[in-house]
Backbone of each chain as ProteinMPNN parsed JSONL, in Angstrom:
{"seq_chain_A": "GAVVSQHPSRVICKSGTSVKIECRSLDFQATTMFWYRQFPKQSLMLMATSNEGSKATYEQGVEKDKFLINHASLTLSTLTVTSAHPEDSSFYICSATRTSAIYEQYFGPGTRLTVT", "coords_chain_A": {"N_chain_A": [[95.573, 80.855, 79.579], [94.501, 81.0, 82.873], [92.654, 83.326, 83.534], [91.236, 86.052, 85.382], [88.209, 87.625, 86.279], [86.685, 90.853, 87.383], [84.072, 92.321, 88.743], [81.911, 95.02, 89.511], [83.896, 97.226, 87.287], [84.159, 99.722, 87.967], [82.852, 101.782, 90.691], [80.607, 103.923, 92.194], [79.269, 105.037, 95.21], [77.213, 106.019, 97.775], [77.824, 107.374, 101.012], [77.626, 104.929, 103.777], [76.266, 102.961, 102.504], [76.233, 99.685, 100.97], [78.54, 97.52, 98.961], [78.854, 95.3, 96.561], [81.514, 93.421, 95.154], [82.408, 91.127, 92.747], [84.462, 88.591, 91.977], [85.882, 86.294, 89.637], [87.508, 83.352, 88.568], [87.913, 82.348, 85.312], [88.785, 80.536, 83.493], [89.752, 78.34, 85.197], [89.928, 76.268, 87.908], [89.964, 78.023, 91.08], [91.959, 77.503, 93.77], [92.573, 78.978, 95.954], [91.345, 82.25, 96.869], [92.445, 85.88, 96.76], [92.105, 89.065, 98.496], [92.937, 92.288, 97.877], [93.727, 95.74, 98.803], [94.536, 99.009, 97.268], [95.803, 101.941, 97.716], [96.326, 105.035, 96.311], [99.658, 105.545, 94.657], [100.601, 103.66, 96.248], [101.666, 100.328, 97.561], [100.333, 97.068, 97.163], [98.028, 96.027, 99.52], [97.358, 93.109, 101.369], [94.101, 92.098, 102.121], [92.641, 90.052, 102.74], [92.268, 86.274, 102.788], [91.025, 83.569, 101.156], [89.379, 80.61, 100.928], [87.455, 78.09, 99.292], [84.437, 77.448, 100.531], [85.402, 77.743, 102.891], [85.698, 79.8, 106.104], [87.021, 83.069, 105.483], [90.24, 84.213, 106.12], [91.534, 87.001, 107.691], [93.583, 89.893, 107.413], [95.706, 91.34, 109.979], [94.11, 94.019, 111.269], [92.081, 94.373, 109.451], [88.865, 94.835, 109.328], [86.843, 92.368, 109.91], [83.92, 92.209, 109.957], [83.155, 94.432, 108.376], [84.269, 93.945, 105.875], [83.029, 91.882, 104.117], [83.559, 88.543, 103.205], [82.695, 86.254, 100.788], [83.016, 82.826, 99.512], [81.92, 81.02, 97.428], [82.157, 79.106, 95.72], [84.543, 77.368, 93.628], [85.022, 78.907, 91.668], [84.27, 81.511, 92.121], [84.261, 84.542, 94.165], [83.327, 86.866, 96.514], [83.353, 90.305, 97.706], [82.194, 92.245, 100.025], [81.922, 95.251, 100.803], [80.585, 96.807, 103.696], [78.589, 99.388, 104.969], [79.733, 101.603, 103.664], [82.295, 104.308, 103.748], [84.013, 107.572, 103.003], [86.836, 106.959, 103.366], [86.933, 104.444, 102.525], [87.104, 104.569, 100.006], [88.994, 103.203, 97.18], [91.314, 101.293, 95.233], [90.211, 97.913, 94.836], [91.279, 94.758, 94.417], [91.216, 91.56, 93.367], [92.816, 88.125, 93.507], [93.91, 84.925, 92.337], [94.673, 81.701, 92.822], [96.009, 78.519, 90.953], [95.19, 75.323, 91.327], [97.499, 73.834, 90.432], [99.7, 75.185, 90.594], [99.894, 76.618, 93.31], [101.349, 79.068, 94.21], [101.369, 80.975, 92.439], [100.004, 83.999, 91.867], [96.925, 85.183, 90.204], [95.844, 88.313, 88.743], [92.622, 90.062, 89.222], [91.448, 92.508, 87.082], [90.763, 94.688, 88.717], [88.618, 96.851, 90.852], [87.572, 99.933, 91.093], [86.624, 101.868, 93.585], [84.463, 104.267, 94.964], [83.554, 106.415, 97.504], [81.295, 108.575, 98.238]], "CA_chain_A": [[94.942, 80.236, 80.36], [94.431, 81.863, 84.04], [91.932, 84.758, 83.271], [90.506, 86.315, 86.456], [87.558, 88.743, 86.144], [86.017, 91.314, 88.42], [82.768, 93.229, 88.642], [82.097, 96.025, 88.439], [85.25, 97.585, 87.251], [84.384, 100.914, 88.757], [81.639, 102.199, 91.417], [80.412, 105.139, 93.026], [78.339, 104.706, 96.114], [76.816, 107.068, 99.115], [78.255, 107.063, 102.312], [76.35, 104.241, 104.504], [75.541, 102.0, 101.933], [77.138, 98.548, 100.701], [78.847, 97.487, 97.538], [79.502, 93.996, 96.392], [82.394, 93.177, 94.302], [82.544, 89.914, 92.19], [85.924, 88.066, 91.169], [85.884, 84.964, 89.101], [88.44, 82.556, 87.523], [87.318, 82.295, 84.339], [89.303, 79.241, 82.888], [90.403, 77.435, 85.897], [89.21, 76.505, 89.29], [90.863, 78.45, 92.04], [92.391, 77.045, 94.997], [92.575, 80.14, 96.881], [91.468, 83.849, 96.362], [92.86, 86.609, 97.837], [91.49, 90.253, 98.151], [93.814, 93.375, 98.176], [93.447, 97.009, 98.611], [95.712, 99.581, 96.849], [95.856, 103.349, 97.626], [97.265, 105.665, 95.146], [101.107, 105.506, 94.735], [101.177, 102.666, 97.264], [101.663, 98.928, 96.95], [99.228, 96.336, 97.349], [97.92, 95.599, 100.873], [96.446, 91.843, 101.339], [93.183, 91.934, 103.171], [92.057, 88.624, 103.279], [92.467, 84.941, 101.857], [89.716, 82.749, 101.297], [89.716, 79.035, 100.245], [86.366, 77.639, 98.708], [83.866, 76.65, 101.659], [86.141, 78.189, 104.338], [86.01, 81.31, 106.119], [88.324, 83.868, 104.981], [91.329, 84.342, 106.91], [91.792, 88.386, 107.503], [94.872, 90.242, 107.957], [95.496, 92.17, 111.089], [93.61, 95.773, 111.064], [91.041, 94.503, 108.437], [87.587, 94.409, 110.134], [85.817, 91.33, 109.169], [82.603, 92.652, 109.798], [82.679, 95.519, 107.279], [84.62, 93.716, 104.493], [82.411, 90.691, 104.211], [84.043, 87.73, 102.027], [81.917, 84.975, 100.618], [83.673, 82.227, 98.494], [81.038, 80.048, 97.507], [82.734, 77.988, 94.658], [86.022, 77.277, 93.333], [85.43, 79.897, 90.443], [83.478, 82.78, 92.314], [84.525, 85.052, 95.545], [82.724, 88.179, 96.698], [83.908, 91.294, 98.622], [81.027, 93.155, 100.267], [82.304, 96.543, 101.532], [79.377, 97.31, 104.386], [78.33, 100.826, 105.284], [81.072, 102.198, 103.256], [82.663, 105.749, 104.132], [84.762, 107.82, 101.826], [88.036, 106.432, 103.281], [87.229, 102.963, 102.108], [87.469, 104.687, 98.485], [90.283, 102.588, 97.089], [91.083, 100.324, 94.125], [90.107, 96.745, 95.149], [91.855, 93.898, 93.389], [91.224, 90.131, 93.821], [93.498, 87.533, 92.747], [93.44, 83.479, 92.197], [95.889, 80.666, 92.448], [95.61, 77.284, 90.452], [95.62, 74.058, 92.261], [98.634, 73.098, 89.929], [100.583, 76.369, 90.874], [99.598, 77.503, 94.252], [101.639, 80.217, 94.47], [101.373, 81.818, 91.165], [98.574, 84.437, 91.952], [96.626, 86.004, 88.649], [95.201, 89.366, 89.423], [91.594, 90.578, 88.286], [91.4, 93.923, 86.768], [90.561, 95.643, 89.894], [87.348, 97.805, 91.0], [87.718, 101.188, 91.719], [85.552, 102.414, 94.669], [84.496, 105.97, 95.303], [82.574, 106.581, 98.217], [80.789, 110.027, 98.233]], "C_chain_A": [[95.247, 81.369, 81.867], [93.927, 83.265, 84.03], [90.842, 84.953, 84.615], [89.723, 87.577, 86.037], [86.918, 89.429, 87.279], [84.963, 92.347, 87.721], [81.965, 93.903, 89.659], [83.687, 96.547, 88.294], [85.527, 99.199, 88.038], [82.797, 101.121, 89.511], [81.492, 103.227, 92.174], [79.231, 104.699, 93.848], [78.47, 105.955, 97.016], [77.388, 106.371, 100.213], [77.317, 106.208, 103.061], [75.928, 103.084, 103.74], [76.644, 100.713, 101.47], [77.191, 98.341, 99.286], [79.491, 96.052, 97.635], [80.408, 93.972, 95.233], [82.598, 91.506, 93.812], [84.001, 89.483, 91.688], [85.524, 86.504, 90.977], [86.97, 84.252, 88.431], [87.715, 82.284, 86.41], [87.536, 80.661, 83.385], [89.874, 78.225, 83.608], [89.679, 77.428, 87.311], [90.453, 76.93, 90.429], [90.854, 77.948, 93.472], [92.006, 78.132, 95.97], [92.264, 81.504, 96.166], [92.028, 84.85, 97.264], [92.269, 88.166, 97.543], [92.587, 91.547, 98.649], [93.191, 94.889, 98.04], [94.776, 97.947, 98.351], [95.25, 101.065, 96.994], [96.499, 104.012, 96.628], [98.679, 105.822, 95.548], [101.535, 104.598, 95.781], [101.279, 101.405, 97.119], [100.269, 98.312, 97.388], [99.206, 95.887, 98.761], [96.864, 94.564, 100.91], [95.506, 92.186, 102.62], [92.896, 90.928, 103.671], [92.443, 87.597, 102.275], [91.557, 84.485, 102.062], [90.084, 81.485, 100.505], [87.88, 78.727, 100.152], [85.689, 77.027, 100.017], [84.171, 77.143, 102.969], [85.694, 79.552, 104.752], [87.165, 81.971, 105.981], [89.083, 84.273, 106.125], [91.527, 86.203, 106.65], [93.291, 88.891, 107.794], [94.59, 91.207, 109.045], [95.267, 93.543, 110.588], [92.479, 95.621, 110.228], [89.729, 93.826, 109.264], [86.671, 93.193, 109.334], [84.483, 91.614, 108.93], [82.288, 93.528, 108.69], [83.226, 94.872, 106.035], [84.117, 92.039, 104.432], [83.048, 89.722, 102.92], [83.254, 86.367, 101.779], [82.646, 83.9, 99.513], [82.921, 80.982, 98.288], [81.256, 78.623, 96.5], [83.964, 78.086, 94.147], [86.305, 78.409, 92.014], [84.747, 81.306, 90.805], [83.775, 83.075, 93.919], [83.844, 86.456, 95.392], [83.405, 88.796, 97.76], [82.741, 92.193, 98.845], [81.801, 94.242, 101.077], [80.828, 97.118, 102.407], [79.406, 98.637, 104.847], [79.592, 101.57, 105.043], [81.285, 103.96, 103.694], [83.817, 106.061, 103.079], [86.303, 107.245, 102.119], [88.122, 104.99, 102.816], [87.44, 103.203, 100.486], [88.866, 104.095, 98.208], [90.135, 101.781, 95.746], [91.252, 98.687, 94.904], [90.654, 95.692, 94.14], [91.923, 92.292, 94.207], [92.414, 89.488, 92.753], [93.323, 86.037, 93.001], [94.589, 82.799, 91.921], [95.199, 79.413, 92.038], [95.961, 76.073, 91.383], [97.143, 73.818, 91.654], [99.805, 74.002, 89.887], [100.106, 77.432, 91.952], [100.492, 78.805, 94.765], [101.873, 81.297, 93.423], [100.189, 82.702, 91.333], [98.297, 85.303, 90.442], [95.743, 87.018, 89.39], [93.85, 89.41, 88.563], [92.229, 91.849, 88.011], [91.224, 95.05, 87.677], [89.086, 96.175, 89.779], [87.858, 98.823, 91.812], [86.563, 101.732, 92.524], [85.715, 103.589, 94.817], [83.155, 105.94, 96.023], [82.23, 108.243, 98.249], [80.132, 110.523, 99.786]], "O_chain_A": [[96.041, 82.31, 81.866], [94.589, 84.226, 84.423], [89.877, 84.221, 84.835], [90.327, 88.516, 85.519], [86.56, 88.705, 88.208], [84.988, 92.934, 86.639], [81.413, 93.292, 90.575], [84.546, 96.264, 89.13], [86.563, 99.687, 88.489], [81.763, 100.699, 88.996], [82.426, 103.451, 92.945], [78.3, 104.08, 93.334], [79.434, 106.72, 97.071], [77.46, 105.153, 100.376], [76.154, 106.612, 103.084], [75.244, 102.228, 104.3], [77.848, 100.881, 101.666], [76.346, 98.731, 98.481], [80.339, 95.675, 98.444], [79.996, 94.575, 94.242], [82.968, 90.714, 94.679], [84.585, 90.255, 90.927], [85.038, 85.73, 91.802], [87.337, 84.894, 87.447], [86.592, 81.876, 86.704], [86.692, 79.954, 82.834], [90.441, 77.291, 83.041], [89.004, 78.356, 87.757], [91.529, 76.355, 90.594], [89.869, 77.992, 94.209], [91.053, 77.98, 96.733], [92.791, 81.843, 95.107], [92.067, 84.64, 98.476], [91.987, 88.45, 96.379], [92.947, 91.614, 99.824], [92.279, 95.146, 97.254], [95.83, 97.795, 98.967], [94.259, 101.384, 96.337], [97.363, 103.361, 96.039], [98.937, 106.203, 96.69], [102.68, 104.668, 96.228], [100.735, 101.204, 96.034], [99.321, 98.942, 97.856], [100.226, 95.396, 99.244], [95.699, 94.826, 100.607], [95.894, 92.459, 103.756], [92.848, 90.742, 104.887], [92.858, 87.875, 101.15], [90.971, 84.769, 103.107], [90.934, 81.408, 99.619], [87.149, 79.213, 101.015], [86.312, 76.137, 100.596], [83.45, 77.035, 103.961], [85.348, 80.385, 103.915], [88.246, 81.495, 106.331], [88.476, 84.687, 107.113], [91.647, 86.638, 105.504], [94.07, 88.172, 108.42], [93.525, 91.819, 109.131], [95.952, 94.133, 109.753], [91.759, 96.615, 110.136], [89.623, 92.677, 109.693], [85.984, 93.311, 108.318], [83.915, 91.332, 107.875], [81.224, 93.396, 108.084], [82.649, 95.229, 105.008], [84.89, 91.122, 104.709], [83.012, 90.152, 101.767], [83.262, 85.485, 102.638], [82.803, 84.467, 98.432], [83.229, 79.961, 98.903], [80.708, 77.522, 96.545], [84.481, 79.189, 94.321], [87.394, 78.693, 91.515], [84.654, 82.173, 89.937], [83.624, 82.224, 94.795], [83.814, 87.075, 94.329], [83.98, 88.15, 98.636], [82.318, 92.869, 97.908], [82.307, 93.858, 102.132], [80.032, 97.816, 101.779], [80.536, 99.009, 105.163], [80.337, 102.046, 105.899], [80.311, 104.681, 103.909], [84.435, 105.206, 102.443], [87.006, 107.069, 101.124], [89.197, 104.398, 102.723], [87.845, 102.302, 99.751], [89.822, 104.433, 98.906], [89.038, 101.612, 95.216], [92.302, 98.357, 95.455], [90.386, 95.893, 92.956], [92.482, 91.986, 95.259], [92.832, 89.964, 91.698], [92.553, 85.783, 93.927], [95.396, 83.1, 91.041], [94.101, 79.102, 92.5], [96.979, 76.011, 92.072], [98.01, 73.601, 92.501], [100.809, 73.694, 89.246], [99.939, 78.636, 91.758], [100.143, 79.428, 95.768], [102.501, 82.337, 93.621], [99.165, 82.167, 90.907], [99.144, 85.881, 89.762], [95.062, 86.75, 90.38], [93.821, 88.937, 87.427], [93.275, 92.248, 88.523], [91.52, 96.21, 87.388], [88.418, 95.975, 88.764], [88.42, 98.712, 92.901], [85.531, 102.02, 91.919], [86.824, 104.123, 94.836], [82.055, 105.628, 95.566], [83.176, 109.031, 98.287], [79.689, 111.662, 99.933]]}, "seq_chain_B": "QKEVEQNSGPLSVPEGAIASLNCTYSDRVSQSFFWYRQYSGKSPELIMSIYSNGDKEDGRFTAQLNKASQYVSLLIRDSQPSDSATYLCAVILGNNDMRFGAGTRLTVKP", "coords_chain_B": {"N_chain_B": [[113.012, 95.653, 110.01], [111.596, 95.511, 106.561], [109.823, 93.01, 105.26], [109.934, 92.532, 102.353], [111.638, 94.337, 100.42], [112.106, 97.052, 98.019], [113.636, 99.284, 95.903], [112.174, 102.355, 95.746], [112.4, 104.194, 93.533], [111.72, 107.146, 91.191], [113.255, 104.97, 88.36], [115.091, 105.543, 85.856], [115.495, 104.949, 82.46], [117.098, 105.199, 79.095], [115.804, 104.391, 76.076], [116.237, 101.076, 74.886], [118.338, 100.705, 76.578], [119.532, 98.548, 79.351], [117.533, 97.535, 81.954], [117.767, 97.638, 85.462], [116.306, 96.044, 88.02], [116.089, 95.679, 91.538], [115.541, 93.592, 94.441], [115.303, 92.685, 97.746], [114.991, 90.285, 100.388], [113.592, 89.613, 103.761], [113.185, 86.928, 105.069], [114.596, 84.115, 105.313], [114.131, 81.265, 104.899], [112.375, 81.729, 102.567], [111.488, 80.503, 99.347], [110.001, 80.849, 97.187], [109.748, 83.212, 94.457], [108.677, 86.174, 92.577], [107.904, 88.397, 89.898], [106.118, 91.104, 89.145], [104.294, 93.127, 86.907], [102.703, 96.398, 87.014], [100.689, 98.491, 85.323], [100.022, 101.992, 85.582], [97.04, 102.345, 87.171], [96.214, 100.156, 86.732], [95.896, 96.585, 87.241], [98.265, 94.06, 88.997], [100.372, 92.2, 86.833], [101.419, 88.93, 86.081], [105.06, 88.462, 85.435], [107.496, 86.916, 85.697], [108.799, 84.059, 87.427], [110.524, 82.572, 89.999], [112.365, 80.051, 91.063], [114.866, 78.927, 91.695], [118.495, 79.251, 92.582], [120.382, 81.464, 90.589], [120.1, 82.296, 87.143], [117.21, 83.306, 85.348], [115.666, 82.971, 82.217], [113.624, 84.716, 80.021], [112.454, 85.785, 76.959], [112.781, 89.023, 76.689], [113.406, 89.302, 79.381], [115.126, 88.814, 82.332], [115.082, 87.078, 85.107], [117.286, 86.884, 88.417], [118.517, 85.357, 90.863], [119.489, 85.062, 94.292], [119.903, 83.329, 97.037], [121.363, 83.06, 99.075], [122.424, 85.457, 99.461], [119.916, 86.785, 99.942], [118.143, 88.086, 97.83], [116.796, 89.108, 94.985], [116.595, 89.924, 91.692], [115.493, 91.76, 88.69], [115.831, 91.744, 85.259], [115.782, 94.144, 82.4], [116.057, 93.637, 79.114], [116.937, 95.857, 76.202], [115.183, 98.079, 76.822], [111.963, 99.118, 76.4], [109.69, 101.932, 75.882], [107.215, 100.951, 76.628], [107.693, 99.228, 78.543], [107.588, 101.194, 80.613], [106.531, 101.05, 83.851], [105.356, 100.197, 87.063], [107.083, 97.928, 88.672], [106.641, 95.085, 90.773], [108.082, 93.211, 93.33], [107.343, 90.033, 94.664], [107.337, 87.8, 97.36], [107.47, 84.511, 98.632], [106.669, 83.574, 101.833], [108.11, 82.032, 104.509], [106.115, 80.902, 105.944], [104.214, 80.464, 104.089], [102.544, 82.664, 103.089], [102.237, 85.482, 100.991], [104.286, 88.027, 100.255], [104.281, 91.303, 99.029], [106.849, 93.622, 97.531], [107.318, 97.465, 97.777], [107.043, 98.122, 95.308], [108.797, 99.421, 92.167], [109.154, 102.02, 90.266], [109.483, 102.41, 86.868], [110.8, 104.193, 84.162], [111.015, 104.479, 80.866], [112.726, 106.329, 78.386], [112.112, 107.592, 75.403]], "CA_chain_B": [[113.394, 95.394, 108.511], [110.598, 94.995, 106.158], [109.911, 91.583, 104.633], [110.251, 92.64, 100.735], [112.163, 95.816, 100.139], [112.701, 97.225, 96.825], [113.827, 100.712, 95.686], [110.768, 103.124, 94.795], [112.574, 104.967, 92.139], [111.748, 106.302, 89.914], [114.498, 104.435, 87.804], [114.832, 106.214, 84.527], [116.593, 104.376, 81.728], [116.875, 105.372, 78.016], [115.24, 103.392, 75.186], [117.298, 100.29, 74.256], [119.39, 100.268, 77.436], [119.215, 97.457, 80.21], [116.897, 98.184, 83.102], [117.841, 96.535, 86.613], [115.461, 96.211, 89.308], [116.392, 94.908, 92.442], [114.65, 93.135, 95.542], [115.698, 92.012, 98.951], [113.749, 90.095, 101.487], [114.457, 89.045, 104.947], [112.813, 85.723, 105.497], [115.716, 83.174, 105.012], [113.266, 80.064, 104.314], [111.752, 81.733, 101.321], [111.681, 79.794, 98.204], [109.655, 81.228, 95.5], [109.819, 84.721, 94.066], [107.96, 86.278, 91.531], [107.929, 89.629, 89.44], [104.64, 91.56, 88.525], [104.202, 94.741, 86.293], [101.57, 97.142, 87.071], [100.477, 99.987, 84.941], [99.239, 103.131, 86.325], [95.596, 102.446, 87.113], [95.644, 98.659, 85.99], [96.18, 95.543, 88.069], [99.45, 93.642, 88.274], [100.327, 91.09, 85.647], [102.664, 88.225, 86.611], [105.498, 88.401, 84.159], [108.199, 85.914, 85.661], [108.701, 83.363, 88.538], [111.88, 82.217, 90.124], [112.591, 79.404, 92.529], [116.144, 78.219, 92.047], [119.523, 80.227, 92.714], [120.804, 81.63, 89.193], [119.294, 83.326, 86.266], [115.842, 82.571, 84.391], [115.143, 84.025, 80.977], [112.101, 84.642, 79.191], [112.42, 87.006, 76.358], [113.748, 90.246, 77.226], [113.329, 89.559, 80.831], [116.014, 87.912, 83.04], [115.205, 87.174, 86.75], [118.094, 86.597, 89.098], [118.149, 84.803, 92.392], [120.796, 84.57, 94.994], [119.09, 83.064, 98.182], [122.686, 83.167, 100.311], [122.448, 87.168, 99.71], [118.491, 86.962, 99.981], [118.19, 88.896, 96.832], [116.213, 88.928, 93.796], [116.743, 90.835, 90.475], [114.878, 91.708, 87.244], [116.827, 92.615, 84.101], [114.665, 94.203, 81.185], [117.071, 94.263, 78.094], [116.394, 96.57, 75.274], [114.139, 98.53, 77.173], [111.07, 99.746, 75.721], [108.895, 102.885, 76.53], [105.833, 100.299, 76.904], [107.912, 98.946, 79.733], [107.461, 102.179, 81.993], [105.487, 100.769, 84.811], [105.885, 100.028, 88.485], [107.814, 96.64, 88.83], [106.538, 94.483, 92.009], [108.636, 92.067, 93.659], [106.528, 89.316, 95.826], [108.083, 86.644, 97.697], [106.392, 83.684, 99.36], [107.503, 83.495, 103.024], [108.259, 80.463, 105.041], [104.685, 80.452, 106.536], [103.556, 80.625, 102.869], [102.125, 83.875, 102.881], [102.944, 86.068, 99.738], [104.51, 89.327, 100.524], [104.656, 92.294, 97.8], [107.36, 94.97, 98.08], [106.26, 98.78, 97.595], [107.146, 98.468, 93.925], [109.985, 100.259, 91.682], [108.764, 102.726, 89.188], [110.522, 102.591, 85.734], [110.167, 105.096, 83.193], [111.752, 104.448, 79.645], [112.581, 107.501, 77.707], [112.624, 107.403, 73.903]], "C_chain_B": [[112.046, 95.0, 107.815], [110.919, 93.569, 105.477], [110.396, 91.45, 103.265], [110.676, 94.128, 100.66], [112.535, 95.98, 98.709], [112.636, 98.723, 96.928], [112.699, 101.451, 95.06], [111.056, 103.58, 93.818], [112.004, 106.434, 92.423], [113.318, 105.886, 89.392], [114.119, 104.891, 86.315], [116.009, 105.482, 83.508], [116.205, 104.851, 79.967], [116.384, 104.175, 77.252], [116.226, 102.665, 74.885], [118.316, 99.826, 75.271], [118.754, 98.897, 78.482], [118.548, 98.095, 81.743], [117.043, 97.292, 84.42], [117.068, 97.007, 87.864], [115.91, 95.314, 90.345], [115.532, 94.803, 93.758], [115.351, 92.413, 96.688], [114.674, 91.503, 99.865], [114.636, 89.474, 102.8], [114.041, 87.569, 105.652], [113.76, 84.604, 104.689], [115.291, 81.641, 104.411], [112.575, 80.154, 103.047], [112.185, 80.807, 100.136], [111.096, 79.976, 96.832], [109.25, 82.806, 95.661], [109.376, 84.9, 92.567], [108.18, 87.876, 91.215], [106.727, 89.922, 88.595], [104.969, 92.943, 88.001], [102.645, 95.306, 86.512], [101.469, 98.367, 86.436], [99.817, 100.655, 85.658], [97.834, 102.814, 85.805], [94.964, 100.905, 86.811], [96.1, 97.672, 87.309], [97.718, 94.673, 87.841], [99.271, 92.208, 87.486], [101.804, 90.369, 86.131], [103.586, 88.266, 85.076], [106.987, 87.564, 84.499], [108.112, 85.4, 87.088], [109.874, 82.809, 88.611], [112.18, 81.4, 91.283], [113.818, 78.7, 92.656], [117.256, 79.291, 91.987], [119.929, 80.173, 90.877], [119.922, 82.455, 88.287], [118.037, 82.357, 85.454], [115.72, 83.506, 83.195], [114.075, 83.785, 80.226], [112.033, 85.995, 78.161], [113.181, 87.984, 76.593], [113.939, 90.404, 78.635], [114.215, 88.494, 81.368], [115.82, 88.15, 84.598], [116.498, 86.531, 87.256], [118.113, 86.266, 90.532], [119.16, 84.501, 93.078], [120.018, 84.492, 96.612], [120.352, 83.242, 99.363], [122.515, 84.822, 100.438], [120.744, 87.672, 99.787], [118.196, 88.301, 99.117], [117.86, 88.33, 95.557], [116.278, 89.992, 92.665], [115.812, 90.644, 89.219], [115.723, 92.49, 86.154], [115.868, 92.797, 83.091], [115.897, 94.48, 79.987], [116.219, 95.037, 77.029], [115.112, 97.222, 75.794], [113.143, 99.316, 76.154], [110.052, 100.761, 76.34], [107.429, 102.363, 77.047], [106.331, 99.721, 78.147], [107.645, 99.712, 81.153], [106.075, 101.363, 82.589], [106.222, 100.773, 86.182], [106.148, 98.383, 88.486], [107.506, 96.074, 90.629], [107.225, 93.449, 92.252], [107.679, 91.221, 94.69], [107.302, 88.075, 96.141], [107.157, 85.651, 98.617], [107.011, 83.185, 100.581], [107.44, 82.061, 103.731], [106.778, 80.008, 105.633], [103.573, 80.438, 105.331], [102.643, 81.659, 102.595], [102.883, 84.576, 102.016], [103.041, 87.396, 100.224], [105.039, 90.42, 99.167], [105.954, 93.267, 98.497], [106.444, 95.979, 97.465], [106.463, 98.888, 95.969], [108.392, 99.413, 93.419], [109.4, 100.605, 90.416], [109.556, 102.839, 88.309], [109.948, 103.256, 84.761], [111.544, 105.014, 81.947], [111.605, 105.401, 78.779], [112.872, 107.211, 76.204], [113.748, 108.098, 73.371]], "O_chain_B": [[111.342, 94.187, 108.414], [112.044, 93.135, 105.227], [111.122, 90.518, 102.92], [109.851, 95.012, 100.889], [113.237, 95.119, 98.178], [111.913, 99.358, 97.696], [112.319, 101.168, 93.924], [110.201, 103.567, 92.933], [111.837, 106.883, 93.557], [114.348, 106.35, 89.882], [113.059, 104.636, 85.743], [117.21, 105.483, 83.777], [115.019, 104.825, 79.639], [116.525, 103.045, 77.72], [117.254, 103.262, 74.568], [119.045, 98.854, 75.073], [117.644, 98.397, 78.303], [119.074, 98.965, 82.436], [116.433, 96.223, 84.436], [117.192, 98.049, 88.507], [116.122, 94.145, 90.024], [114.883, 95.774, 94.147], [116.028, 91.437, 96.364], [113.645, 92.128, 100.118], [115.791, 89.052, 102.873], [114.582, 87.187, 106.69], [113.557, 84.339, 103.504], [115.988, 80.995, 103.629], [112.192, 79.166, 102.42], [113.354, 80.421, 100.113], [111.457, 79.514, 95.75], [108.684, 83.406, 96.574], [109.584, 84.131, 91.628], [108.582, 88.608, 92.119], [106.354, 89.265, 87.624], [105.743, 93.736, 88.537], [101.625, 94.69, 86.203], [102.091, 99.327, 86.893], [98.997, 100.143, 86.421], [97.421, 102.897, 84.647], [93.792, 100.545, 86.695], [96.638, 98.177, 88.295], [98.255, 94.621, 86.734], [98.344, 91.4, 87.527], [102.87, 90.908, 86.432], [103.101, 88.155, 83.95], [107.733, 87.528, 83.52], [107.503, 86.054, 87.935], [110.445, 82.483, 87.57], [112.26, 81.91, 92.401], [113.959, 77.908, 93.588], [116.974, 80.289, 91.323], [119.814, 79.209, 90.121], [119.083, 83.232, 88.744], [118.006, 81.172, 85.121], [115.686, 84.73, 83.321], [113.701, 82.674, 79.851], [111.611, 87.082, 78.556], [114.385, 87.762, 76.717], [114.5, 91.384, 79.127], [114.109, 87.347, 80.933], [116.252, 89.117, 85.224], [116.898, 85.592, 86.567], [117.643, 87.079, 91.328], [119.896, 83.635, 92.604], [119.645, 85.498, 97.216], [120.057, 83.576, 100.51], [122.489, 85.341, 101.553], [120.44, 88.861, 99.686], [118.039, 89.401, 99.645], [118.408, 87.347, 95.059], [115.874, 91.098, 93.025], [115.45, 89.54, 88.815], [116.16, 93.637, 86.252], [115.123, 91.864, 82.791], [116.578, 95.504, 80.039], [114.998, 94.901, 76.963], [114.04, 96.947, 75.257], [113.559, 100.028, 75.24], [109.539, 100.385, 77.394], [106.638, 103.056, 77.687], [105.457, 99.632, 79.01], [107.528, 99.251, 82.289], [104.999, 101.136, 82.035], [107.351, 101.211, 86.401], [105.171, 97.672, 88.251], [108.086, 96.61, 91.573], [107.105, 92.552, 91.418], [107.244, 91.897, 95.623], [107.846, 87.404, 95.264], [106.195, 86.091, 99.246], [107.905, 82.351, 100.438], [106.694, 81.148, 103.379], [106.441, 78.827, 105.721], [102.356, 80.409, 105.518], [101.855, 81.402, 101.685], [104.107, 84.461, 102.081], [102.02, 87.967, 100.61], [106.057, 90.236, 98.5], [106.021, 93.568, 99.689], [105.368, 95.792, 96.898], [105.951, 99.868, 95.427], [108.946, 100.126, 94.256], [109.142, 99.759, 89.559], [110.594, 103.399, 88.66], [108.78, 103.059, 84.426], [112.704, 105.388, 82.12], [110.492, 105.532, 78.269], [113.888, 106.59, 75.893], [114.095, 107.91, 72.205]]}, "name": "protein", "num_of_chains": 2, "seq": "GAVVSQHPSRVICKSGTSVKIECRSLDFQATTMFWYRQFPKQSLMLMATSNEGSKATYEQGVEKDKFLINHASLTLSTLTVTSAHPEDSSFYICSATRTSAIYEQYFGPGTRLTVTQKEVEQNSGPLSVPEGAIASLNCTYSDRVSQSFFWYRQYSGKSPELIMSIYSNGDKEDGRFTAQLNKASQYVSLLIRDSQPSDSATYLCAVILGNNDMRFGAGTRLTVKP"}
């Protein structure tokens, strides 16, 4: 159990366009979903935390108008990178926690975004 | 002081040896601790959680927690080349935020 999927796994887009990444919990209802970004050879950086039906809580330094998060249901959260720029190129990973184990995060496989 | 600190490595051990990975944290009221494994180009995978002082064993993995010293470690017995990865320590802080260490890169040489 505790499988999280992400789509797409890889995406290449042109500078100035927007990209949407989906995160789904496949076999459980996710109390909370998290979005992380990871640059090469660096650790995970938490971008935002979202609970179903609520506005996401963004970490300091993360632009909420640029990284739009929608958590419409207990199994789906989306991250939209708006007006993407090359410096947004990164590995974006979502995670989710179950109601029964709110601190154990299960990660999706990640989305590699390249902005040209 | 960083909230969660790990030696970045690389840590290199021969196949069959015990690999010891260490992590310290700054928030004294932290109660929940996790070890994740991340292969290159992949997302992290939860391998161990520990909440109480002492040792917790799961197969070849043993997590050790010492809250007084604010120290948590992961031992991997009989290390295999397939254990080569970056190991991330994660801590739930007193405000319920989870923070990850920078990770320790482990290489197990055949």
